[in-house]
FILUMNU-239322 format. One line per 5 residues: their letters; for each residue x, y, z of C-alpha. Coordinates in Angstrom, 2 decimals, padded with zeros to 5 digits. Layout:
// residues N
A = X Y Z ~ ...
This chain:
// residues 167
XXXXX = 067.18 -088.02 -097.38 ~ 066.79 -091.52 -099.05 ~ 063.64 -093.48 -098.40 ~ 064.04 -097.18 -099.06 ~ 061.23 -099.60 -099.25
XXXXX = 059.86 -102.61 -099.76 ~ 056.38 -102.03 -101.05 ~ 054.54 -099.45 -103.24 ~ 051.82 -098.40 -100.79 ~ 054.33 -095.75 -099.44
XXXXX = 054.98 -093.62 -102.44 ~ 052.84 -091.19 -100.86 ~ 055.67 -090.87 -098.12 ~ 057.40 -088.84 -100.70 ~ 055.20 -086.04 -100.17
XXXXX = 055.23 -086.31 -096.49 ~ 058.88 -086.24 -095.98 ~ 059.92 -083.15 -098.11 ~ 063.09 -083.65 -100.33 ~ 063.06 -087.52 -100.17
XXXXX = 063.67 -089.95 -102.85 ~ 062.01 -093.27 -103.39 ~ 064.49 -096.54 -103.71 ~ 063.68 -100.18 -103.93 ~ 065.80 -101.78 -101.42
XXXXX = 065.03 -105.56 -102.93 ~ 067.91 -107.51 -101.14 ~ 070.30 -105.09 -100.62 ~ 071.62 -105.54 -097.17 ~ 072.25 -102.40 -094.59
XXXXX = 076.05 -102.31 -095.08 ~ 075.84 -101.55 -098.73 ~ 072.93 -099.27 -098.32 ~ 074.73 -097.42 -095.69 ~ 078.06 -097.33 -097.84
XXXXX = 075.93 -095.90 -100.97 ~ 074.01 -093.20 -098.52 ~ 077.35 -092.00 -097.60 ~ 078.68 -091.66 -100.97 ~ 075.92 -089.55 -102.09
XXXXX = 075.74 -087.38 -098.98 ~ 072.26 -088.55 -097.89 ~ 071.38 -087.07 -094.53 ~ 069.02 -089.64 -093.45 ~ 068.18 -092.78 -094.62
XXXXX = 064.25 -094.25 -093.78 ~ 063.69 -097.84 -094.56 ~ 059.94 -098.87 -094.36 ~ 059.33 -102.52 -093.37 ~ 056.21 -104.43 -094.33
XXXXX = 054.30 -107.81 -093.73 ~ 052.07 -109.03 -096.32 ~ 051.58 -105.99 -097.69 ~ 051.01 -104.15 -094.61 ~ 053.49 -101.67 -093.42
XXXXX = 054.61 -102.43 -089.79 ~ 058.19 -101.03 -089.25 ~ 060.30 -098.11 -089.74 ~ 064.10 -097.80 -089.27 ~ 065.33 -093.84 -089.26
XXXXX = 069.12 -093.39 -089.47 ~ 071.02 -090.18 -089.59 ~ 074.29 -090.07 -091.33 ~ 077.08 -090.15 -091.60 ~ 077.30 -091.11 -087.74
XXXXX = 073.80 -091.58 -086.53 ~ 071.65 -091.90 -084.45 ~ 069.37 -094.88 -085.56 ~ 065.88 -095.20 -084.43 ~ 063.47 -098.01 -084.85
XXXXX = 059.71 -097.56 -084.81 ~ 057.05 -100.32 -085.09 ~ 054.14 -098.51 -087.44 ~ 050.57 -099.30 -086.21 ~ 046.98 -098.22 -087.58
XXXXX = 048.62 -097.11 -090.87 ~ 045.68 -095.16 -092.95 ~ 046.97 -093.77 -096.25 ~ 045.87 -090.69 -097.97 ~ 043.68 -092.49 -100.27
XXXXX = 042.02 -094.54 -097.76 ~ 040.68 -091.16 -095.94 ~ 037.36 -089.41 -096.31 ~ 038.76 -086.02 -097.16 ~ 037.17 -083.99 -099.84
XXXXX = 040.27 -081.91 -100.46 ~ 042.90 -084.92 -101.42 ~ 044.59 -083.04 -104.19 ~ 045.11 -079.98 -102.04 ~ 048.69 -081.41 -100.90
XXXXX = 051.22 -078.63 -101.46 ~ 054.86 -078.83 -101.35 ~ 055.38 -076.33 -098.39 ~ 057.86 -077.73 -095.64 ~ 055.29 -078.50 -092.76
XXXXX = 055.11 -076.95 -089.33 ~ 055.74 -079.53 -086.72 ~ 053.92 -079.83 -083.61 ~ 055.10 -082.01 -080.81 ~ 052.98 -083.11 -077.50
XXXXX = 054.20 -084.62 -074.48 ~ 057.64 -085.59 -075.15 ~ 059.28 -084.32 -071.81 ~ 061.72 -087.07 -070.96 ~ 065.10 -087.30 -072.14
XXXXX = 064.17 -090.15 -074.41 ~ 061.21 -087.60 -075.93 ~ 063.97 -084.56 -076.54 ~ 065.99 -087.31 -078.46 ~ 062.84 -088.52 -080.52
XXXXX = 062.10 -084.91 -081.15 ~ 065.57 -084.37 -082.43 ~ 065.53 -087.16 -084.94 ~ 062.03 -086.24 -086.24 ~ 062.81 -082.78 -086.55
XXXXX = 065.76 -083.00 -088.35 ~ 063.79 -085.07 -091.17 ~ 061.86 -081.83 -092.06 ~ 063.22 -078.40 -093.28 ~ 062.63 -075.48 -091.40
XXXXX = 059.07 -074.20 -092.89 ~ 058.53 -070.65 -093.78 ~ 056.31 -068.41 -092.00 ~ 053.23 -068.78 -094.13 ~ 053.31 -072.36 -094.49
XXXXX = 049.66 -073.82 -094.17 ~ 050.99 -077.57 -093.53 ~ 051.14 -079.14 -089.82 ~ 052.43 -082.46 -089.09 ~ 051.84 -083.16 -085.33
XXXXX = 053.41 -085.85 -083.19 ~ 051.40 -086.78 -080.12 ~ 052.65 -089.08 -077.53 ~ 050.50 -091.11 -075.25 ~ 052.13 -093.94 -073.10
XXXXX = 055.17 -094.41 -075.87 ~ 052.53 -094.52 -078.83 ~ 053.26 -091.73 -081.02 ~ 050.12 -090.64 -083.02 ~ 051.28 -088.67 -086.31
XXXXX = 048.68 -086.84 -088.13 ~ 049.38 -084.37 -091.34 ~ 047.05 -081.61 -091.86 ~ 046.44 -078.14 -093.89 ~ 045.05 -075.22 -092.10
XXXXX = 043.21 -072.09 -093.62 ~ 041.79 -069.22 -091.77 ~ 038.24 -068.62 -092.89 ~ 037.97 -065.37 -090.70 ~ 039.44 -064.23 -087.36
XXXXX = 037.41 -066.78 -085.61 ~ 037.17 -069.69 -087.91 ~ 040.09 -072.12 -088.95 ~ 039.60 -074.84 -091.40 ~ 041.68 -077.99 -090.69
XXXXX = 041.93 -080.68 -093.80 ~ 043.63 -083.90 -092.85 ~ 045.89 -085.01 -095.66 ~ 047.10 -088.04 -094.50 ~ 048.91 -090.45 -094.11
XXXXX = 047.78 -091.23 -090.44 ~ 049.67 -093.72 -088.23 ~ 050.90 -094.65 -084.73 ~ 054.58 -094.97 -084.13 ~ 055.94 -097.21 -081.10
XX = 059.68 -096.77 -080.45 ~ 061.90 -099.65 -079.54
């Protein structure tokens, strides 16, 4: 997976999307970027857009034949802006994915696109990413859970936190 970005703030998305690499897009056009991805056997390309330093859009394209998903980004809160005590607790484990309210045919297609960005997690993985759909606004949250005892579970938000608007 290749993560192409115009801004530095989203370096932490490399930790969010496992097995990803960051690349400055600069003035490279999509056609050249696509040829590069195909030549390097890249499975997915994620392009992040920004306006005046604030992230506002994302394109996810699966290679070699698609599909491509255009998403608007809203309410982005980066990891370091969260009021979390254990920020250094980010592991390299693949996360479990939770999808809520994606019952339509379009919802199922979005699930398959997002699901393929992440490898299959191990059974004992403690990371969780949840995608919750509410009126076509998808809330994304990234957590790590720890079972304290047989009744209690600690949930720590790792970030980043954002909403996605599919187009």
